[in-house]
N, C-alpha and C positions, 0 to 999 in steps of 0.2 A: 529421449524420455524426460530428461531434466527440463528441456525447454517446454514441453507439454505440461509438466507439473507446475512450473513456476512462472512462466511468462504471463499467465493470466492473473497472477496475484499482484495486486498493486496496492498490499498487503496493501502498492503499494508499499500499493498499498500501500503494501504495503503495505505493498503494499500493504499493506495491511498492517497494523499495530503501531503506527507512528504517533508521535506526540504533537498535538496542535496547541499553540500558545493560548488560543482563545478558550480552551477547555482545561487549562492548568497543567502543571507538571505532575509527575508521579508522587512527589513529596507533597502531602497536604492537598491532593487533588479532590475534586468533588466525589462524594461516596458513590453516586450513581455511575460516574465514569470508571471508578475503581472496580465496581461490580461488573460492568460490561467488559473491562479489560481482562478480568479474571476469567470470564466466560469465553472470551476469545482465546486466552492462553490454554484453556481446557478443550478448545474446539467444541464448545457446547452450542450446537445449532439451535436446539429448542429454547434455551435460555435467551440467546441473542434475538431470536424471532419474537419472543414475548417482550423483550426490551424495545425492539423496533416498533411494535404496535403502540406502546405507550409514548415513545418519543415522536412517532408520526402524529398522534393526536395532539401532542403538545405543540409541535411545529405548526400544525394547521390552525391552532388557537392563537398562538403568539405571532405567527407570520413574520418572524425575525430571521435575519441572516444567521445569527448564532444558533438558533434552533434548527434551521435546515442544515447547517454544517454538522451539527451533532448527529442528526439523522443520517446524513451521508456517511459520516465516519462509522456509525453502527453498521451500515450496509457493507462498508469495506471490511470490517471485522467479521461480518457474517459470511462474506465471500471466502475469507481465509478459513473459517471454520468448516464451511461446506466443501471446500476443494478436495480434502482427503476422502470424502464420502463418494465422490464420483457422480453426484446427483446434478446433472447438467441443467435441467430445467429449473431447479431450485436456485442454482448459482445464477443463472441468467436473470431470474426474477429479482434477486437481490441486487444485481448490477444495474438493471433497468430502474428499479426503485431508487437506487443510490444516485444514478445520473439525474433523475428528476429532482431529487432533493438538492443536489449540488447546483443544478441549473437555477433553482429558486434562490439559493444562497448568493450566487453570482449576480442574479438580477437585482436582489435587494441590496447588495453591497459589492459593486463592481471593482472596488479597490482592495478587496480582501484577497491576499495572496493564498491563504488557506483554502478559500472557496474555489479558486481556479485550480489549485493543486488537487483537491479532491475530485473535481470534475474531470481533470485529465486522467487521474488514477482510474476512476470508474469507467470512463470511456474505454480505456485499455482493457479493463476487466471484461467488458462486453464484446470486444473484437472477436475472440475465438468462438463466440456463441451465436453469431449472426452471419448470414451469407454475405460475402464480400466485406466482412467487418473491417479489414485493414484499409480498404479503399474508402469505406464510408466514414470511419472514425479515426484512422491513424493520424492524419495530419491535424485534425481538430484537437486530438488529445495532446499532441506535441505543442500546438499553439497555446493551449491552456497551461501546460507546464512551463513553457517559456514565459508566459505572462506572469505566472506565479513567481518566477525567479526575478523578473524585471521589477515586480512590485516589492519583493523582499529578497535581496541577494543572500540573506542568511537563513532562508527557509530550507532547513536540512531535508525535510521530507520531499520537497520539490527536486532537490539534487538526486535523491535516491530514485524517485519515480522516473526522472529524465534519464538516469543511468540505465534503467531497465529497458526503456524504449530504444536507447542507442544500442544496447547490447543485442537485442533480439531482432531489430529491424534489418532487413537486407541492406547491403551497402548502396544499392541503387535507389533505396528509399530513405537515404540519410542515416543509415545505421553506421556505427563506429564503435568497435570494442575498446579502442584507445580512449575515446571520449567517455565511454561508460566508466572505465576505471578512474578517469580524471574527476568525473562527477562524484563518485563514491568517496574518493580521497578528500574532496572538498567537504563533503558531508561529515566525514570523520573529524576533519580539522576544526569544523565549526562546533560539533558536539560529539565527543568520543563516546558518550554514554548512550547514543542512539543505536539500539541493537539491530534495527533493520539494515543499516548501512553495513554492519559487520556480517550479517547473514548473507547479503547479496555479494559482498566481496568474497566470502567463502565459496559461494557457488560459481562465481566468475573465475576464481583461481582454480577451482576444481576442473572447470571446463577447459582451462588453459594448461592443465596437467601440472600445476604448481601445488602439489599436495601439502607440503609443509605450510605454505602461506594459507591454504584453505583451512588446515587444522588450527592455525593460530587465530584466524578470524572467527571461526565458529566457537572456539574456546572463549574468546572475548564476549561474543554474543550470549553464550550460556552463563558467563559470569554476571552479565548485566541482568538477565532474566532467565533463570534455569527452568522455569515452568512453562514456557511458551511451546506449544506443540509444534509449531512451524520450525522453530529453532532446533528442536530435538529430532525432527524428521531430517533436516539438512545435516545435522550432526551424524546421523546414521549413514547417510549417503557418503559423507566425507570419510567416515571410519571404514566403510566397506570398500572404498576405492583402492584398487591394486596399484 
């Protein structure tokens, strides 16, 4: 059940809710980004859809990598907000739109680590929603995430995204839970304030039966951002574990 609920979030996502340097940090960040982040935290699908419409028009007008990366990130956050509702077609549309935006960002700026990382995230979001998704997009998603890390070895979000693919992929397709933990530990070492890394560590520890470690990690995530719906959902899972 946990795998079904979370493996398609690459929040991120990371899936979904990660910080991208091109869009500023939380302190003093652009007001539009702050508004979208709050909508993600509340899992407000309607609000994020409205934001996506405006950002899509802006990207089409500017035709810049920054604009398309911002649009891709909004779609990542929209996927996170939609996930709990179980609206599969809506989720698939957000993922497809996000992939298109990230592909444009990569095309316009091939050396952007963030663009490759977003594309890898969104391809992974799409996998469970298309026939043969793993065969069609799995290796491409991994290649994009590996490219993101090659371009920027300090890209915290790429470590988190790659950890998720390592954790959920079968061993025969390159999966490795050991490497998944290693990737998340690297992410935390680079930026201890990245809540997504702590969220996924909590889930991985819970899956491994290490409940105390899971509680510690989700507590750190809640301290960083107590309002994020995804964090509080995972907290409930950890708390309910026997």
